[in-house]
N, C-alpha and C positions, 0 to 999 in steps of 0.2 A: 505496500500500499504506499501511494506516496501521498505526503502532505504537500499537495499545489493546488492552485486555483483550479476549478471544473470551468472551461470556458474550451469552445470551437479550437481557439488556434492559442496553445501556450508554449513558452520557452522557458525551460529550466535553467537557471543559471548557478554557477557557484558547483561544491562540491556536495553531491548528493549522497556520498559516504563519509560524510563529519560525523563526530561524536555525538553532534544535539541532532540529529535527524531527527529521529522519534519522539524526543521530548515533547515537540508542540509548544512550546515557553514561550512565551511574549517576549521578554526579554531573553535572550542568547546566555543561556548557562556554562559556556565553553571559554575561558579567557582566548581572547584575538579575533573573534569570531571566523575560525577554519571555515565557515561554511560558502562567507561573502568575502574574505580575504582575499581570493585570487580575480574577483570579478572585475573589471577594469572599465574605464567607461567606454574604449572600440568594441569590449564585450555586447553593452548592453546596447549602444547602438548599432551593431551590425542586429543583434536579435530582433531588435525597432522593427528594422528594414527587412526582414525577414516575414516578421509579422503583419506588417503593412501590405507588402508583395502579397501574401497569400489572403489574407483579408479582401484584396481591391479586386484579387483571380476570382475568390468565392462568390464575392457579391458584384460582380462586372454587370449585372443587367441592371439592379439598382444602382447605379454610379451614372449611366446614361442622363443626356436631359430628354424630358418628354418632348413629343412630336409639338405641340401644341404651346409650348414655353415662352415663344418669343412673340406671341399675338398678345 
């Protein structure tokens, strides 16, 4: 079982095998936060790009302008 958001498109960042992984703690009980210590800005931005691209492909029909929008 994973402690992660339930959504159609999810990216799990960080160490999924960290000692705190099964604690479900609101405040990390492990000094140094090993679960997130290795996550950098570039990792977050890359995940964001993948999720946005995935969402755009999934919702492609809803992103088009309706035919009568310019009237």
